VEXZAMI-82698 format. One record per residue (C-alpha): residue number from 1; residue in one letter; x, y, z. Coordinates in steps of 0.05 Angstrom, whole numbers, plus 32768, in hexadecimal, padded with zeros to 4 digits. Layout:
> NUM, a, X, Y, Z
...
# end
This chain:
> 1, m, 7DF2, 7F7A, 8118
> 2, n, 7E01, 7F36, 8135
> 3, q, 7E43, 7F11, 8139
> 4, y, 7E33, 7EE3, 80FE
> 5, a, 7E28, 7F1D, 80CF
> 6, l, 7E6A, 7F3B, 80E7
> 7, m, 7E8C, 7EF8, 80DB
> 8, i, 7E73, 7EF8, 8094
> 9, v, 7E8B, 7F3F, 8089
> 10, s, 7ECF, 7F2D, 80A6
> 11, i, 7ED9, 7EF7, 8072
> 12, v, 7EBC, 7F1F, 8038
> 13, f, 7EF5, 7F53, 8039
> 14, p, 7F2E, 7F20, 8030
> 15, i, 7F07, 7EF9, 7FFC
> 16, l, 7EF9, 7F39, 7FD5
> 17, a, 7F42, 7F4D, 7FD9
> 18, t, 7F56, 7F07, 7FC1
> 19, l, 7F28, 7F0C, 7F85
> 20, i, 7F41, 7F52, 7F73
> 21, e, 7F89, 7F3A, 7F7A
> 22, a, 7F7B, 7EFD, 7F4E
> 23, m, 7F60, 7F2B, 7F17
> 24, n, 7F9D, 7F58, 7F1D
> 25, s, 7FBE, 7F60, 7ED9
> 26, a, 8004, 7F68, 7EF7
> 27, a, 8005, 7F24, 7F17
> 28, g, 8048, 7F1A, 7F39
> 29, i, 806B, 7F55, 7F18
> 30, s, 807E, 7F92, 7F42
> 31, e, 809E, 7FB7, 7F07
> 32, r, 8081, 7FB7, 7EC1
> 33, h, 80B1, 7FCB, 7E8B
> 34, h, 8094, 7FE8, 7E4B
> 35, s, 80B8, 8004, 7E0E
> 36, h, 80AD, 804D, 7E23
> 37, h, 80A4, 8049, 7E6E
> 38, d, 80AA, 801F, 7EAD
> 39, t, 8072, 8017, 7EE0
> 40, f, 8082, 8008, 7F29
> 41, v, 804D, 7FEC, 7F57
> 42, v, 804B, 7FCD, 7F9C
> 43, e, 8065, 7F86, 7F9A
> 44, t, 8031, 7F50, 7F93
> 45, s, 804F, 7F27, 7FCB
> 46, f, 8046, 7F62, 7FFB
> 47, s, 7FFE, 7F6C, 7FE4
> 48, r, 7FEF, 7F23, 7FED
> 49, a, 800E, 7F23, 8032
> 50, i, 7FDB, 7F58, 8047
> 51, i, 7FA3, 7F2C, 802C
> 52, v, 7FBE, 7EF0, 8054
> 53, a, 7FBF, 7F1D, 8092
> 54, m, 7F76, 7F2F, 8085
> 55, f, 7F63, 7EE5, 8081
> 56, f, 7F8B, 7ED6, 80C0
> 57, m, 7F69, 7F0E, 80E8
> 58, s, 7F25, 7EF8, 80CE
> 59, i, 7F30, 7EB1, 80E6
> 60, v, 7F4B, 7EC8, 8129
> 61, g, 7F0F, 7EF6, 8132
> 62, i, 7EDE, 7EBF, 8121
> 63, i, 7EFF, 7E8E, 8151
> 64, l, 7F01, 7EC2, 818A
> 65, a, 7EB8, 7ED6, 817E
> 66, w, 7EA3, 7E8D, 817E
> 67, l, 7EC9, 7E82, 81C0
> 68, c, 7EA6, 7EBE, 81DD
> 69, a, 7E62, 7EA4, 81C6
> 70, m, 7E72, 7E60, 81E6
> 71, g, 7E81, 7E82, 8228
> 72, v, 7ECC, 7E75, 822A
> 73, f, 7ED9, 7EC1, 822C
> 74, t, 7EAA, 7EF4, 824C
> 75, s, 7EAE, 7F26, 8213
> 76, d, 7E73, 7F34, 81E5
> 77, p, 7E7F, 7F10, 81A2
> 78, v, 7E63, 7F4C, 817C
> 79, v, 7E97, 7F7A, 819C
> 80, v, 7ECF, 7F49, 818B
> 81, m, 7EB8, 7F41, 8143
> 82, s, 7EAE, 7F8C, 813C
> 83, f, 7EF7, 7F97, 814E
> 84, f, 7F0F, 7F64, 811B
> 85, v, 7EE0, 7F7D, 80E4
> 86, a, 7EF9, 7FC4, 80F0
> 87, f, 7F41, 7FAC, 80ED
> 88, i, 7F36, 7F84, 80AD
> 89, g, 7F10, 7FBE, 808E
> 90, v, 7F4A, 7FED, 809B
> 91, m, 7F7B, 7FBA, 807E
> 92, f, 7F4F, 7FB3, 8040
> 93, v, 7F4E, 7FFF, 8035
> 94, m, 7F99, 8001, 803F
> 95, w, 7FA2, 7FC8, 800E
> 96, l, 7F77, 7FEB, 7FDA
> 97, g, 7FA1, 802B, 7FE1
> 98, m, 7FE3, 8006, 7FDB
> 99, r, 7FC9, 7FDF, 7FA0
> 100, r, 7FB8, 8021, 7F7D
> 101, y, 7FFC, 8041, 7F89
> 102, r, 802A, 8041, 7F4C
> 103, v, 8061, 8069, 7F2C
> 104, a, 8069, 806B, 7EE0
> 105, v, 80AC, 8088, 7EC9
> 106, y, 80B4, 80A1, 7E82
> 107, e, 80EE, 80C3, 7E5D
> 108, d, 80E2, 810A, 7E77
> 109, y, 80AC, 8103, 7EAD
> 110, m, 808A, 80D4, 7EDE
> 111, d, 8042, 80C9, 7EF2
> 112, i, 8035, 80B8, 7F3B
> 113, t, 7FF2, 8099, 7F4E
> 114, p, 7FEE, 80A3, 7F99
> 115, f, 7FC9, 8078, 7FCB
> 116, v, 7F90, 80AB, 7FCB
> 117, g, 7F83, 80E4, 7F9B
> 118, g, 7F92, 80F5, 7F53
> 119, n, 7FD1, 80E7, 7F2A
> 120, v, 800E, 8113, 7F34
> 121, h, 8035, 8126, 7EF5
> 122, v, 807E, 8136, 7F03
> 123, v, 80AC, 8150, 7ECC
> 124, y, 80F4, 813F, 7EDE
> 125, s, 810F, 8182, 7ECA
> 126, d, 80DE, 81A5, 7EF8
> 127, i, 80F6, 8181, 7F37
> 128, e, 8118, 81B3, 7F66
> 129, h, 8128, 8185, 7FA0
> 130, m, 811E, 813D, 7FB6
> 131, e, 8127, 8129, 7FFF
> 132, w, 8126, 80E8, 8025
> 133, y, 80EB, 80E7, 8054
> 134, g, 80D5, 80BA, 808D
> 135, l, 80F7, 808E, 80BF
> 136, r, 8129, 805C, 80A8
> 137, k, 810A, 801A, 80BA
> 138, g, 8132, 7FDA, 80C6
> 139, s, 812B, 7FCB, 807C
> 140, g, 814B, 800E, 8069
> 141, y, 810E, 8024, 8040
> 142, r, 80FF, 806E, 803F
> 143, n, 80D2, 809A, 8015
> 144, l, 80E8, 80D0, 7FE5
> 145, r, 80C2, 8112, 7FE2
> 146, i, 80C5, 813A, 7FA1
> 147, y, 80C1, 8186, 7FA2
> 148, i, 80AC, 81B3, 7F68
> 149, n, 80A4, 81FE, 7F70
> 150, g, 80B7, 81F9, 7FBA
> 151, r, 807D, 81CB, 7FCA
> 152, p, 8079, 817F, 7FD1
> 153, a, 805F, 8164, 7F8F
> 154, g, 8060, 811A, 7F9C
> 155, m, 807B, 80E2, 7FC7
> 156, l, 80A0, 80A4, 7FB0
> 157, w, 8093, 8070, 7FE5
> 158, g, 80CA, 8041, 7FFB
> 159, i, 80A0, 8004, 7FEC
> 160, l, 80B3, 800D, 7FA3
> 161, d, 80F8, 8003, 7F83
> 162, l, 810F, 804B, 7F8C
> 163, e, 8154, 803D, 7F70
> 164, q, 8137, 8029, 7F2D
> 165, i, 8109, 8066, 7F2D
> 166, l, 8143, 8095, 7F3F
> 167, m, 816D, 8078, 7F07
> 168, r, 8136, 8088, 7ED6
> 169, v, 812B, 80CE, 7EF2
> 170, d, 8177, 80DC, 7EF1
> 171, r, 8173, 811C, 7F1C
> 172, y, 81A5, 810B, 7F52
> 173, d, 81B8, 8156, 7F54
> 174, v, 8177, 8165, 7F7A
> 175, l, 8178, 8129, 7FA8
> 176, g, 8180, 813F, 7FF0
> 177, r, 81B2, 811C, 801C
> 178, g, 8192, 812C, 805F
> 179, s, 815F, 8103, 8084
> 180, y, 811D, 8120, 809B
> 181, s, 80F5, 80F4, 80CB
# end
């Protein structure tokens, strides 16, 4: 594969992500409130920031590969573009997973659609324990792991509005106070 084909591939991923994002039905809304449930998804601004990063890396890769082809740098342009295409491909897969993640909270249960895999159905009365999980970043966001029958049943990621989800779940009696990193 030559550098020009890789350049085209590097620009296809961000364009495809932009088209998918434009067709998104939840345009600009991170929480969708319905009469019988609320659905929480990753914020559109965060999703679009990943797309902008893909475009930026594509442009940087094309410029660096062009400079290598002109002899400014001694690297092989195919190697340079391969790195950027791999990086953009990983970002695209990550973006798809994050776009898929959602939590729908109902009166007595919640449905978690993870980044990968099938839906997880969690009945609030079955929750034995919930614990904070992961490192506390500068933003203070942490994840919340849910246990049923002594096993982890699902994970509520800190990129969602966990306070709103916990208010709907209303099971503060099983919420762990400790931090596990």
